C-alpha positions as CSV (number, residue, x, y, z in Angstrom):
1,M,-23.7,97.2,-67.2
2,N,-23.1,98.6,-70.7
3,S,-24.9,96.1,-73.1
4,E,-22.4,96.8,-76.0
5,T,-19.2,96.4,-73.9
6,G,-20.4,94.1,-71.2
7,Q,-18.5,96.6,-68.9
8,E,-20.4,98.2,-65.7
9,E,-21.0,101.8,-66.4
10,I,-19.0,104.4,-63.8
11,P,-22.1,106.4,-62.6
12,I,-22.4,110.0,-63.2
13,I,-24.2,110.4,-59.8
14,S,-23.6,108.7,-56.4
15,I,-26.7,109.6,-54.3
16,I,-25.8,109.3,-50.6
17,I,-28.9,108.9,-48.0
18,V,-28.3,108.9,-44.4
19,S,-31.3,107.5,-42.7
20,W,-32.8,106.9,-39.1
21,N,-36.0,105.3,-38.3
22,V,-38.0,106.8,-41.3
23,R,-38.7,103.5,-43.3
24,E,-41.7,104.6,-45.3
25,L,-40.2,107.9,-46.2
26,L,-37.1,106.1,-47.2
27,N,-39.1,103.7,-49.3
28,A,-40.7,106.6,-51.2
29,C,-37.4,108.4,-51.7
30,L,-35.9,105.4,-53.2
31,N,-38.9,104.4,-55.5
32,S,-38.8,108.3,-56.7
33,I,-34.9,107.9,-57.6
34,Y,-35.7,104.7,-59.7
35,R,-38.9,106.2,-61.0
36,T,-37.2,109.4,-62.4
37,K,-33.6,108.7,-63.2
38,R,-34.6,107.6,-66.8
39,G,-31.5,105.6,-67.9
40,L,-28.8,108.1,-66.1
41,P,-26.1,105.9,-64.5
42,V,-26.3,106.4,-60.7
43,E,-25.5,104.3,-57.7
44,V,-27.2,104.5,-54.5
45,I,-25.8,104.3,-51.3
46,V,-28.1,104.2,-48.0
47,V,-26.1,104.6,-44.7
48,D,-28.4,103.4,-42.3
49,S,-27.8,104.8,-38.5
50,G,-29.0,101.8,-36.4
51,S,-32.6,102.0,-37.4
52,E,-35.1,99.8,-35.5
53,D,-38.1,100.2,-37.6
54,G,-37.3,97.5,-40.5
55,S,-35.5,100.0,-42.6
56,Q,-32.6,97.8,-43.4
57,L,-34.7,94.8,-44.2
58,M,-36.9,96.9,-46.7
59,V,-33.9,98.3,-48.3
60,E,-32.6,94.6,-48.7
61,Q,-35.6,93.2,-49.9
62,S,-37.2,95.9,-52.2
63,F,-34.1,97.7,-53.6
64,P,-31.6,95.1,-54.4
65,D,-29.2,97.5,-56.6
66,V,-28.9,99.9,-53.5
67,K,-25.6,99.4,-51.7
68,L,-26.7,99.5,-48.0
69,I,-24.3,100.4,-45.2
70,A,-26.0,99.1,-42.1
71,R,-24.7,100.6,-39.0
72,S,-25.5,99.5,-35.5
73,D,-25.3,103.2,-34.1
74,N,-26.6,106.6,-35.0
75,V,-23.5,108.1,-36.5
76,G,-24.9,111.6,-37.3
77,F,-25.7,113.1,-40.7
78,P,-22.1,114.5,-41.6
79,T,-20.5,111.1,-40.6
80,G,-22.9,109.1,-42.3
81,N,-22.5,111.2,-45.5
82,N,-18.7,111.0,-45.3
83,I,-19.0,107.2,-44.9
84,G,-21.3,106.9,-48.0
85,I,-19.0,109.3,-50.2
86,S,-16.0,107.4,-49.2
87,Q,-17.5,104.2,-50.6
88,S,-18.8,106.0,-53.9
89,V,-17.5,106.3,-57.2
90,G,-19.9,108.8,-59.3
91,R,-18.6,111.7,-60.9
92,N,-21.1,113.9,-58.9
93,V,-22.1,113.4,-55.2
94,L,-25.8,113.8,-54.4
95,L,-26.4,114.3,-50.7
96,L,-30.2,113.4,-50.5
97,N,-32.3,113.4,-47.3
98,P,-34.6,110.4,-46.6
99,D,-37.7,112.3,-46.5
100,T,-37.6,113.7,-49.9
101,E,-39.0,112.5,-53.3
102,I,-37.3,113.3,-56.6
103,I,-39.9,115.2,-59.0
104,S,-39.7,114.6,-62.9
105,N,-36.1,114.9,-64.2
106,A,-34.4,116.8,-61.2
107,L,-31.5,114.3,-61.2
108,E,-30.5,115.0,-64.8
109,E,-31.0,118.7,-64.5
110,L,-28.7,119.0,-61.5
111,S,-25.9,116.8,-63.1
112,S,-26.1,118.5,-66.4
113,Y,-25.9,122.0,-64.7
114,L,-22.4,121.0,-63.0
115,D,-21.2,119.6,-66.4
116,E,-22.2,122.8,-68.4
117,N,-20.9,125.2,-65.7
118,R,-17.4,124.2,-64.9
119,D,-16.8,126.9,-62.0
120,V,-19.9,125.7,-60.2
121,G,-18.9,123.2,-57.2
122,V,-22.4,122.8,-55.6
123,V,-25.8,123.0,-57.2
124,A,-29.0,122.4,-55.3
125,A,-32.7,121.7,-56.2
126,Q,-35.5,123.9,-55.2
127,L,-37.4,122.3,-52.1
128,L,-41.0,122.0,-52.1
129,N,-43.7,121.3,-49.4
130,P,-45.7,118.2,-49.9
131,D,-48.6,120.8,-50.8
132,G,-46.4,122.2,-53.8
133,T,-45.5,125.5,-52.1
134,V,-41.8,126.8,-52.1
135,Q,-39.7,125.7,-49.2
136,S,-37.0,128.3,-48.2
137,S,-33.7,126.6,-48.7
138,R,-31.3,129.3,-50.3
139,R,-29.1,131.4,-47.7
140,R,-26.5,133.9,-47.3
141,F,-23.9,133.6,-44.9
142,P,-25.2,134.3,-41.3
143,T,-23.8,137.6,-39.7
144,L,-23.4,137.8,-35.8
145,A,-26.9,139.8,-36.0
146,T,-28.4,136.8,-37.6
147,G,-26.8,134.3,-35.1
148,V,-28.6,136.1,-32.2
149,F,-32.0,136.5,-33.8
150,E,-32.4,133.6,-36.1
151,S,-34.2,130.3,-34.8
152,T,-34.5,131.9,-31.5
153,W,-37.5,133.6,-29.6
154,L,-36.2,136.8,-30.7
155,Q,-36.8,136.2,-34.2
156,P,-40.2,138.1,-34.3
157,M,-38.4,141.3,-32.9
158,A,-35.6,141.1,-35.5
159,P,-35.3,143.9,-38.0
160,G,-37.0,142.9,-41.2
161,S,-33.6,143.4,-43.4
162,I,-31.9,140.6,-41.3
163,Q,-34.4,137.8,-42.3
164,R,-34.8,139.2,-45.8
165,N,-31.1,139.3,-46.4
166,Y,-30.5,136.0,-44.8
167,Y,-33.1,133.9,-46.5
168,F,-32.8,135.6,-49.8
169,E,-36.4,137.1,-49.6
170,D,-35.3,139.9,-52.0
171,E,-35.1,137.5,-54.9
172,P,-37.8,135.7,-56.5
173,S,-37.9,131.9,-55.8
174,D,-38.1,130.7,-59.4
175,A,-34.7,132.5,-60.5
176,V,-31.2,130.7,-60.8
177,L,-29.2,132.2,-58.3
178,D,-25.5,132.0,-56.8
179,V,-26.0,131.8,-53.3
180,D,-23.9,131.5,-50.2
181,W,-25.2,128.1,-48.9
182,V,-28.1,126.0,-49.3
183,V,-30.2,123.6,-47.1
184,G,-28.7,120.0,-47.3
185,A,-31.7,118.1,-48.2
186,C,-30.7,117.8,-51.8
187,L,-27.3,119.2,-52.6
188,M,-25.2,118.0,-55.4
189,V,-21.2,118.4,-55.4
190,R,-18.7,117.7,-58.0
191,R,-16.1,114.9,-56.8
192,S,-13.2,117.1,-57.7
193,V,-14.5,119.6,-55.1
194,V,-15.0,117.0,-52.4
195,E,-11.3,115.9,-53.2
196,Q,-10.2,119.4,-52.9
197,V,-11.8,120.7,-49.9
198,G,-12.5,117.5,-48.1
199,L,-15.2,116.0,-46.5
200,L,-18.0,117.1,-44.2
201,D,-16.9,118.5,-40.7
202,E,-18.0,115.4,-38.4
203,D,-18.1,117.4,-35.3
204,Y,-21.5,118.9,-36.3
205,F,-23.2,115.6,-35.7
206,M,-26.4,117.1,-37.2
207,Y,-27.1,120.8,-38.5
208,S,-25.1,123.4,-40.1
209,E,-22.7,121.1,-41.8
210,E,-23.8,122.0,-45.2
211,L,-23.2,125.7,-44.1
212,D,-19.8,124.8,-43.1
213,W,-19.2,122.9,-46.2
214,C,-20.5,125.5,-48.7
215,R,-18.3,128.1,-46.8
216,R,-15.2,125.8,-47.4
217,I,-16.0,125.3,-51.1
218,K,-16.8,128.9,-51.7
219,T,-13.6,129.8,-50.2
220,A,-11.9,127.6,-52.5
221,G,-13.2,129.6,-55.2
222,W,-16.1,127.7,-56.5
223,R,-19.8,128.7,-56.8
224,V,-22.8,127.7,-55.0
225,V,-25.9,127.6,-57.3
226,Y,-29.7,127.3,-56.5
227,L,-31.4,125.7,-59.6
228,P,-35.2,126.0,-59.2
229,I,-35.8,124.0,-62.5
230,A,-34.8,120.9,-60.5
231,Q,-37.4,120.2,-57.9
232,I,-37.7,117.9,-54.9
233,I,-40.4,117.4,-52.4
234,H,-39.1,117.7,-48.8
235,H,-41.2,116.3,-45.8
236,V,-38.9,118.3,-43.5
237,G,-37.4,117.0,-40.2
238,K,-38.8,113.6,-39.8
239,S,-35.9,112.0,-38.3
240,S,-35.0,114.8,-35.9
241,E,-38.4,115.2,-34.7
242,Q,-38.1,111.7,-33.1
243,A,-35.6,113.2,-30.5
244,L,-36.9,116.6,-29.5
245,V,-34.1,117.3,-26.8
246,E,-31.5,116.1,-29.0
247,R,-32.8,118.3,-31.9
248,H,-32.5,121.5,-29.7
249,I,-29.1,120.7,-28.2
250,N,-27.7,119.4,-31.8
251,F,-29.2,122.5,-33.5
252,Q,-27.9,124.9,-30.9
253,R,-24.5,123.4,-30.5
254,A,-23.9,123.2,-34.5
255,K,-24.7,126.9,-34.5
256,L,-22.3,127.8,-31.9
257,R,-19.8,125.7,-33.6
258,Y,-20.1,127.6,-36.7
259,F,-19.8,131.1,-35.1
260,R,-16.9,129.8,-33.0
261,K,-15.0,128.3,-36.1
262,Y,-15.7,131.6,-38.4
263,H,-16.4,134.3,-36.3
264,G,-14.3,133.6,-33.1
265,P,-14.8,132.5,-29.3
266,W,-16.3,136.0,-28.4
267,A,-19.0,135.5,-31.1
268,A,-19.8,132.1,-30.0
269,L,-20.1,133.2,-26.5
270,L,-22.5,136.2,-27.0
271,I,-24.6,133.7,-28.9
272,R,-24.3,131.1,-26.3
273,L,-25.5,133.6,-23.5
274,V,-28.3,134.9,-25.7
275,L,-29.6,131.2,-25.9
276,I,-29.2,130.4,-22.5
277,I,-31.2,133.3,-21.4
278,N,-33.8,132.4,-24.0
279,Y,-34.4,129.1,-22.8
280,S,-34.2,130.1,-19.3
281,W,-37.1,132.6,-20.0
282,Q,-39.1,130.2,-22.1
283,L,-38.9,127.5,-19.2
284,V,-40.1,130.1,-16.7
285,V,-43.0,131.0,-19.2
286,E,-44.1,127.6,-19.9
287,A,-43.9,126.5,-16.1
288,A,-46.2,129.5,-15.2
289,K,-48.7,128.4,-17.9
290,G,-48.4,124.9,-16.5
291,V,-49.3,125.9,-13.0
292,V,-52.4,127.9,-14.0
293,G,-53.7,124.8,-15.9
294,H,-53.4,125.9,-19.4
295,K,-52.6,122.9,-21.6
296,R,-50.6,121.4,-18.7
297,D,-49.1,118.3,-20.3
298,L,-47.8,120.3,-23.2
299,R,-46.3,122.8,-20.7
300,W,-44.5,120.4,-18.6
301,Q,-43.3,118.5,-21.7
302,R,-41.5,121.7,-22.8
303,V,-40.2,122.5,-19.3
304,K,-38.4,119.3,-19.2
305,V,-37.0,119.8,-22.6
306,Y,-35.8,123.2,-22.0
307,W,-34.4,122.0,-18.6
308,L,-32.4,119.4,-20.4
309,V,-31.1,121.8,-23.0
310,L,-29.9,124.2,-20.3
311,R,-28.4,121.3,-18.2
312,S,-26.3,120.5,-21.3
313,G,-24.6,123.8,-20.9
314,L,-24.8,124.3,-24.8
315,P,-20.9,124.2,-25.4
316,P,-20.0,124.4,-29.4
317,A,-20.2,121.1,-31.0
318,G,-16.5,119.8,-30.8
319,Y,-15.2,122.1,-28.3
């Protein structure tokens, strides 16, 4: 509320948080927002995907200013964000993971950068691990070679240039950079850009949705910028680690959707075959280790996970 006019201020930033069963992390995230916003007009929207750990009650009781959209089902990351964006009014939209904590004046830094650079459509903070080390979050668009090696058991055998190029290892971590895409744990988008290119692709469910969105935004002529002066602590994957099989399946199906969408069905088929061979080989390796008694419980757990992944067939998400 503006004290002079008596009218409610239009928020500069709409912060959208999609949460699932991470009550304590969500509490810390929300506390960090209100501790660091420093008078900046923001609205905070939490889309809760059917949490069963008391998250919804915690938000209602401890954060009355937060707009809570309580779902009874797990709608997935892109759909949840789209629900929040559609009910937001801020000039800029910040997608923020519930397992993050804002540091210092990161919100103001991100918003000011968009205001001062009118050709920038997306700006992202530097992500830090809880111990303060820098977490890799800036990327170039993946090539077919990246798709074959990255996040598979073949990655240690990949030519070094593939990883250096994909992860921007050829650039210092403290440099402001134009990038192709950024990890979506903390990603601010100009509302006019959202109106131009549309919302997130909901067929991804989880993973690669920010890659797809940034690609569409860059194709529309906007810049995507990594801004390390704005920093966020990211605790990494605390929602997805609760569902190990689904994490594997969702990650790989999202990857395959991206490659089918932008590189064609033959590229997706090649990567799918590589993945199926990878999971089959790892299943055999883990079963053999279990038979000889090496960490037997862990080995059989992995065998079960890999078998369920293989049984899914790994079709590209949405196809």
